[in-house]
N, C-alpha and C positions, 0 to 999 in steps of 0.2 A: 361956500353956500350952495353953489349949483349942484355939487355932489350930493349934499344932504337932500335937496329937493328931488333929485332923480331917484335916490334910494327910497324916500318916502312915497313917491308916486308908484314905484314898483311894489312896495309893500301894500299900499292901498289897493292896487289892482289885484294883487294876489288874494287879499282878503275878500274882495268882491267875487272873484272866481270860486273861492272855496265855499262861500255861502251858497252859490248856485249848485256846485257839484255835490254838496252835502245833501241836497234835496232830491236829486235824480240819481237813481241807481239802475244800471242796465240789468235787464232780466230777460232770460231766454225761456221760451215755452216749447217743450218737445213732446210730441205724441207718437207712439210706436204701436204697430200692429202687424202681424203676419197676415198677408192677404194675396188674393189673385185679382187681376184686373187689367186695365190698359193705361198706358201713358203715351199719348200721341198714337202712332201706328204700331207701337210695340206692346205685345201681350206679356204679362208676367204672371207667374204661378207660384204660390206659396213662398213669397219673398217678404223680407222685412221692409215695411214701408214706414218712413220717418217724416213727420211734418214738423217744421221748425218755424217759429215766429219770434222776433226780437223787438223789444220795446224798452221803455224804462218805467220805473215805478210811478212817475208823475202822470203817465198815460192812463192809469187805472181809474175808472169812474166808479165811485161807490164801492170800492174794494171787490167788485165782481165782474167788471167788463172792460175790455179794451177794444175800441173800434178802429177801423182802418189799419189793421195789423198786417204788415207784409209777411207772407207765409211762403215757404218753399217745401217741396216734396223731394225725397230721395228714395228711390226704389233700388234695393240691393241688387247688384249685378246688371242694372239697366241704366241708371243715371239720375240726374237731378233736373228740376225745373222750378221756376217761380210761378206762383199763381198770379193771374192778371186781373181777376175779379177783386172786389172789395171784401175783405174778411174781418171777422171779429173773433175775440176770445171771450167766452162767457162761462161764468161759474154760477150755476143755478142754486142759490142758497136756500130756496124753498123746495128743491127736488134733488134727487141723488145723481147729479151729473155735472161734468165740466168738459169743455172742449172748444173746437174751432168750427165756425160756420161761415157760409158764403152769404154776405149781405146782399150782393147783386141778385142772386137767384132765390134767396130766402131758404136755402137748404143747409142742413147740418153736414159738415164734412166728416168729422169723427168726434164723438163724445165718449167719455169714460164714465160709467156708472159706479158710484161708490156710496159711502155713508151720507146721510142727510147733511147738507150745508156745511158751513164753517170753512169754506175755502178762502184763502187769503192770497190774492195775486201779487202781493208785495213781499213775499218771503219764499224761501226754499221749501218745496214739498214734493212728494211723489205719491201717486195713486195708481193702483192697478185694479181694474174692475171690468165690468161687462162692456164690450165694444158696441156702441150705438152709431149707426151709419145709415145712409140712404143708398142701398144697393142699386146699381145701374144709373144713378144720377151722374151728370157730367159737369165737370168744373174746368174752366179755362186755365191753361198754363202756357208758358213760353215754349213748351215742347209739343203742344197740342192738348187735346182734352184728356183729363184724368178721370177714371171711374173705377169703382170697386165692383167685382163680380161676387166675391166671397171674402169674408174676414174670419180670423180666429174668434173664439168666444170672448177672449179678454184682450184688453189694450192697456197701455200705460201712459199716464200723463205725468210730466215733470215740469217744475218751475225751478230755474236755477239763477240765483242772483250773481251778477258779475262783480268783479273786484273794482272798487273805486279808490283812487289814491286818497290817503288821509289829508285833511285840510292843512296840517302842518307841513306835509311833503310838498303840496302845491305852493304854499307860501315861501318855503325855503328855496324851491326851484326858481320861482319867478324873481325872488329877491336876488338870487345868484346871477340870473341873466341881467338884471338891472345894474348890479355892481360890476359885472364883467364889461358891460357896455360903457359904463362910466370910466372904468380903468382904460379901456381901449381909446376912448375919446381923449382922455388926459395924456396918454402916451403919444397919440398922433399929434396933439398940440405941442408937445415937448420937442418933437423931431421936425416940426414944420420949419422950412427955410425962412429966414428973417428978411 
Protein backbone atom coordinates (compact mmCIF):
# COMPACT_ATOMS: atom_id res chain seq x y z
CA UNK A 1 0.00 0.00 0.00
CA UNK A 2 2.83 2.38 0.86
CA UNK A 3 4.47 1.79 -2.56
CA UNK A 4 1.24 2.71 -4.31
CA UNK A 5 0.87 5.96 -2.34
CA UNK A 6 4.51 6.94 -3.12
CA UNK A 7 3.98 6.30 -6.83
CA UNK A 8 0.68 8.22 -6.83
CA UNK A 9 2.31 11.16 -5.04
CA UNK A 10 5.14 11.20 -7.59
CA UNK A 11 2.68 11.17 -10.49
CA UNK A 12 0.54 13.92 -8.93
CA UNK A 13 3.66 16.06 -8.43
CA UNK A 14 4.72 15.45 -12.02
CA UNK A 15 1.34 16.52 -13.34
CA UNK A 16 1.47 19.71 -11.26
CA UNK A 17 4.92 20.58 -12.63
CA UNK A 18 3.90 19.86 -16.21
CA UNK A 19 0.93 22.19 -15.93
CA UNK A 20 3.27 25.01 -14.86
CA UNK A 21 5.99 24.28 -17.42
CA UNK A 22 3.48 24.10 -20.28
CA UNK A 23 2.54 27.75 -19.63
CA UNK A 24 6.04 29.29 -19.48
CA UNK A 25 8.41 28.96 -22.43
CA UNK A 26 11.90 30.49 -22.29
CA UNK A 27 12.50 33.13 -24.93
CA UNK A 28 15.68 34.98 -25.88
CA UNK A 29 15.72 38.37 -27.59
CA UNK A 30 18.81 39.34 -29.60
CA UNK A 31 19.58 42.64 -31.30
CA UNK A 32 22.68 43.10 -33.45
CA UNK A 33 24.22 46.09 -35.18
CA UNK A 34 27.68 47.04 -36.46
CA UNK A 35 28.77 50.11 -34.53
CA UNK A 36 31.47 52.28 -33.01
CA UNK A 37 31.44 53.51 -29.43
CA UNK A 38 32.69 52.85 -25.92
CA UNK A 39 32.34 50.13 -23.32
CA UNK A 40 33.89 51.34 -20.09
CA UNK A 41 37.28 52.81 -20.95
CA UNK A 42 37.58 50.75 -24.15
CA UNK A 43 36.81 52.27 -27.54
CA UNK A 44 35.51 50.03 -30.33
CA UNK A 45 35.19 50.79 -34.00
CA UNK A 46 33.04 49.06 -36.63
CA UNK A 47 32.45 46.05 -34.34
CA UNK A 48 29.48 43.72 -34.16
CA UNK A 49 27.48 44.70 -31.05
CA UNK A 50 25.00 42.14 -29.72
CA UNK A 51 22.38 42.83 -27.04
CA UNK A 52 20.77 39.77 -25.43
CA UNK A 53 17.81 39.57 -23.05
CA UNK A 54 16.18 36.42 -21.69
CA UNK A 55 12.71 36.01 -20.23
CA UNK A 56 9.82 33.61 -20.61
CA UNK A 57 6.55 33.97 -22.45
CA UNK A 58 4.59 34.59 -19.24
CA UNK A 59 6.57 37.85 -18.74
CA UNK A 60 5.01 39.40 -21.85
CA UNK A 61 2.43 42.08 -21.04
CA UNK A 62 -0.25 42.60 -23.69
CA UNK A 63 1.85 40.72 -26.30
CA UNK A 64 4.06 43.76 -26.80
CA UNK A 65 6.17 44.54 -23.69
CA UNK A 66 8.46 42.90 -21.15
CA UNK A 67 9.59 45.10 -18.25
CA UNK A 68 12.58 44.47 -15.97
CA UNK A 69 14.39 42.47 -18.66
CA UNK A 70 18.01 41.60 -17.81
CA UNK A 71 20.14 42.57 -20.81
CA UNK A 72 23.78 41.99 -21.64
CA UNK A 73 25.98 43.48 -24.36
CA UNK A 74 28.78 41.76 -26.27
CA UNK A 75 31.18 43.79 -28.39
CA UNK A 76 33.10 41.57 -30.81
CA UNK A 77 36.81 41.59 -30.03
CA UNK A 78 36.28 43.53 -26.79
CA UNK A 79 34.14 41.54 -24.36
CA UNK A 80 30.78 41.37 -22.59
CA UNK A 81 28.98 43.17 -19.78
CA UNK A 82 25.57 43.18 -18.13
CA UNK A 83 23.49 46.35 -17.99
CA UNK A 84 22.80 47.49 -14.43
CA UNK A 85 19.90 49.84 -15.18
CA UNK A 86 16.31 48.60 -15.50
CA UNK A 87 15.49 47.69 -19.12
CA UNK A 88 12.42 46.75 -21.09
CA UNK A 89 11.62 45.22 -24.44
CA UNK A 90 8.92 47.02 -26.36
CA UNK A 91 7.15 46.26 -29.63
CA UNK A 92 5.35 49.35 -30.86
CA UNK A 93 2.27 47.85 -32.50
CA UNK A 94 1.11 51.30 -33.62
CA UNK A 95 4.46 52.23 -35.12
CA UNK A 96 7.17 50.54 -37.11
CA UNK A 97 9.72 49.54 -34.45
CA UNK A 98 10.72 46.99 -31.83
CA UNK A 99 13.65 47.01 -29.41
CA UNK A 100 15.20 47.52 -26.00
CA UNK A 101 15.10 50.64 -23.85
CA UNK A 102 16.46 51.84 -20.51
CA UNK A 103 13.59 52.45 -18.08
CA UNK A 104 15.95 54.13 -15.58
CA UNK A 105 17.02 56.88 -17.99
CA UNK A 106 13.99 56.80 -20.30
CA UNK A 107 16.23 56.34 -23.35
CA UNK A 108 15.97 53.80 -26.16
CA UNK A 109 19.05 51.59 -26.42
CA UNK A 110 18.44 50.11 -29.88
CA UNK A 111 15.23 49.76 -31.84
CA UNK A 112 14.76 48.17 -35.25
CA UNK A 113 12.34 49.81 -37.67
CA UNK A 114 10.21 47.55 -39.81
CA UNK A 115 6.68 47.11 -41.11
CA UNK A 116 3.77 48.42 -39.07
CA UNK A 117 2.80 46.38 -36.00
CA UNK A 118 2.00 42.73 -35.70
CA UNK A 119 4.98 41.82 -33.50
CA UNK A 120 4.41 38.79 -31.28
CA UNK A 121 6.86 38.53 -28.38
CA UNK A 122 5.74 34.96 -27.69
CA UNK A 123 6.97 33.37 -30.92
CA UNK A 124 10.08 33.02 -33.09
CA UNK A 125 10.67 35.83 -35.55
CA UNK A 126 13.40 37.94 -37.07
CA UNK A 127 13.33 41.51 -38.37
CA UNK A 128 16.03 43.50 -40.13
CA UNK A 129 15.38 47.21 -40.53
CA UNK A 130 16.52 50.75 -39.84
CA UNK A 131 18.62 51.07 -36.66
CA UNK A 132 17.13 53.59 -34.23
CA UNK A 133 19.33 54.65 -31.31
CA UNK A 134 20.42 57.58 -29.15
CA UNK A 135 23.95 58.44 -30.26
CA UNK A 136 26.11 59.57 -27.35
CA UNK A 137 23.64 58.44 -24.67
CA UNK A 138 25.27 56.56 -21.80
CA UNK A 139 23.98 53.31 -20.29
CA UNK A 140 25.42 51.74 -17.12
CA UNK A 141 26.98 48.26 -17.31
CA UNK A 142 29.16 46.06 -15.11
CA UNK A 143 32.16 47.11 -17.27
CA UNK A 144 31.43 50.85 -17.10
CA UNK A 145 29.32 53.07 -19.34
CA UNK A 146 28.23 51.88 -22.78
CA UNK A 147 27.56 54.36 -25.61
CA UNK A 148 27.24 54.47 -29.39
CA UNK A 149 29.15 56.99 -31.52
CA UNK A 150 27.90 55.59 -34.83
CA UNK A 151 25.91 52.59 -36.02
CA UNK A 152 25.21 50.96 -39.35
CA UNK A 153 22.01 51.98 -41.12
CA UNK A 154 20.37 48.61 -40.38
CA UNK A 155 20.06 46.40 -37.31
CA UNK A 156 18.51 42.99 -36.69
CA UNK A 157 16.07 41.88 -34.00
CA UNK A 158 15.42 38.19 -33.26
CA UNK A 159 13.11 36.36 -30.86
CA UNK A 160 14.02 32.72 -30.23
CA UNK A 161 11.87 30.35 -28.21
CA UNK A 162 13.79 27.85 -26.08
CA UNK A 163 13.06 24.17 -25.87
CA UNK A 164 10.75 23.07 -23.07
CA UNK A 165 10.46 19.37 -22.18
CA UNK A 166 7.15 17.79 -23.15
CA UNK A 167 4.75 17.27 -20.22
CA UNK A 168 4.88 13.50 -20.78
CA UNK A 169 8.68 13.57 -20.44
CA UNK A 170 8.42 15.43 -17.10
CA UNK A 171 5.79 12.98 -15.82
CA UNK A 172 7.84 9.96 -16.84
CA UNK A 173 11.04 11.35 -15.29
CA UNK A 174 9.46 12.27 -11.97
CA UNK A 175 7.55 8.98 -11.78
CA UNK A 176 10.82 7.16 -12.38
CA UNK A 177 12.49 9.05 -9.53
CA UNK A 178 9.59 8.18 -7.22
CA UNK A 179 9.67 4.51 -8.14
CA UNK A 180 13.47 4.33 -7.84
CA UNK A 181 13.26 5.89 -4.37
CA UNK A 182 10.57 3.40 -3.33
CA UNK A 183 12.68 0.49 -4.60
CA UNK A 184 15.75 1.71 -2.70
CA UNK A 185 13.72 2.09 0.47
CA UNK A 186 12.32 -1.42 0.11
CA UNK A 187 15.78 -2.85 -0.59
CA UNK A 188 17.27 -1.08 2.44
CA UNK A 189 14.48 -2.44 4.65
CA UNK A 190 15.13 -6.01 3.40
CA UNK A 191 18.84 -5.83 4.36
CA UNK A 192 18.33 -4.12 7.72
CA UNK A 193 19.67 -6.19 10.69
CA UNK A 194 16.99 -7.74 12.84
